C-alpha positions in Angstrom: 135.9 72.6 17.1 138.4 70.7 18.1 138.3 67.5 18.3 140.0 66.6 20.9 136.8 68.2 22.5 133.9 66.0 22.7 130.8 67.7 24.6 129.0 65.9 26.5 125.2 67.2 28.0 124.3 64.7 30.7 122.1 64.7 32.7 121.3 66.3 36.9 119.6 63.3 38.9 119.7 59.5 38.5 123.0 60.0 35.7 124.9 62.4 38.3 123.4 61.8 42.2 120.2 60.5 43.4 117.2 61.4 43.0 114.9 62.8 46.0 111.1 61.0 45.7 108.7 63.5 44.3 107.0 65.2 45.4 109.6 66.7 46.9 112.7 67.9 45.7 116.1 68.4 46.4 117.1 71.6 48.1 119.5 71.6 50.2 123.1 70.7 49.6 122.9 67.7 52.7 120.1 65.4 50.8 122.8 65.9 46.8 124.5 62.1 46.9 126.4 61.1 44.5 125.6 57.7 42.3 128.3 55.2 43.0 131.4 55.8 40.0 130.4 59.5 39.0 133.6 60.4 39.6 135.4 57.6 38.0 133.6 58.2 35.4 134.1 61.2 34.5 137.7 61.4 34.9 137.7 58.2 32.9 135.7 60.7 30.7 137.4 63.6 30.7 140.7 61.6 29.4 138.8 60.2 26.8 138.6 63.9 25.5 134.6 64.5 26.6 134.0 68.0 27.9 131.2 68.1 30.3 127.6 70.4 30.4 124.6 70.0 33.2 120.7 69.9 31.7 118.6 69.1 34.4 114.8 70.9 34.6 113.8 71.4 38.3 110.2 72.1 38.3 110.9 72.9 41.9 111.5 76.4 41.5 108.2 77.2 39.6 106.1 75.6 42.1 107.8 77.2 45.0 109.4 74.2 46.9 112.6 75.1 46.0 114.1 78.3 45.6 116.7 79.9 43.0 118.4 80.0 45.2 118.8 76.4 47.0 119.6 75.1 43.6 122.6 77.2 42.7 124.0 76.1 46.7 123.2 72.6 46.0 125.0 73.3 42.4 128.0 75.2 44.0 128.5 71.7 46.2 128.2 69.7 43.7 131.0 71.5 41.2 133.2 71.9 43.4 132.9 68.5 44.9 133.4 67.3 40.9 136.5 69.8 40.5 138.1 68.1 43.7 138.1 65.1 41.4 139.8 66.7 38.6 136.1 66.8 36.5 135.5 71.1 35.2 131.8 71.2 34.0 131.9 73.6 31.0 128.9 74.7 31.7 125.0 74.1 34.0 122.1 74.2 32.2 118.1 75.4 33.8 115.0 75.2 33.9 112.8 76.4 36.6 109.3 76.1 34.8 106.7 72.9 35.3 105.2 72.0 32.9 101.7 74.0 32.4 104.6 76.8 32.1 104.5 76.0 27.9 108.4 76.8 28.5 111.2 76.0 25.3 113.2 75.3 28.5 111.8 72.7 29.7 112.9 68.9 28.2 111.4 67.0 26.3 111.7 71.1 24.6 115.2 70.9 23.3 115.7 74.9 24.5 118.1 73.9 27.5 120.8 71.8 24.4 119.8 74.7 22.0 121.5 77.6 24.1 124.4 75.6 25.6 125.4 74.7 21.3 124.6 78.0 20.8 126.8 79.6 24.0 130.0 77.2 23.5 129.5 77.3 19.6 129.2 73.2 19.5 128.3 71.1 16.4 125.4 68.9 17.5 126.8 66.3 15.5 129.0 66.4 17.9 126.7 66.6 21.1 126.1 63.3 22.7 123.8 63.9 26.2 122.8 61.3 28.6 119.5 61.1 30.1 117.4 58.7 32.1 114.3 59.9 31.6 112.6 59.5 28.1 111.9 63.5 27.8 116.0 63.6 28.3 115.9 61.3 24.9 113.3 63.8 22.8 115.5 66.5 24.3 118.0 65.2 22.2 116.0 64.0 18.7 114.4 67.7 18.9 118.4 69.3 19.2 119.5 67.1 16.8 121.6 65.1 19.1 122.7 61.8 19.4 121.2 60.7 23.5 122.1 57.9 25.3 119.3 56.6 27.4 120.6 54.7 31.0 118.4 53.2 33.7 117.6 55.9 36.7 119.7 55.0 39.1 122.7 53.5 37.4 124.7 56.1 37.6 127.7 57.7 34.5 129.3 53.6 34.4 126.2 53.1 33.1 127.0 54.7 30.0 130.5 53.6 29.8 130.6 51.4 27.5 128.2 53.3 24.8 131.2 56.3 24.6 134.3 54.7 25.1 
């Protein structure tokens, strides 16, 4: 792997954007609100050599509260806004299941992380996963990557000191 490109896996809700209060799910672009410092933090990290991958659980799909198409539309909006700020996301990895589905992709299981590692030929020892929940850190450990836990809704600025 090229050491100039450091893979950074990032949880979506509560890290990139403001979470919607459960039992609701983010289903419309109008609900998507980037957390403060998201753009500037990602720009700083990009300049430091990080490549970005989004890792997100979206149980609302399995629960029938949001469609996969709605989530895809939200992701397209997120990617467009990030691109407008010079930020490229290498991939979005999403689990549409809920806990009772017992899949391997829903965090805290490592399936999404392992899929991204495999598809992009990454060395797990080079990967860092920033998340706001213990389930994110459990998934990081299970995938053999380093985890950085930040307070929910604090945004990526909270991780800069540990990453730069």
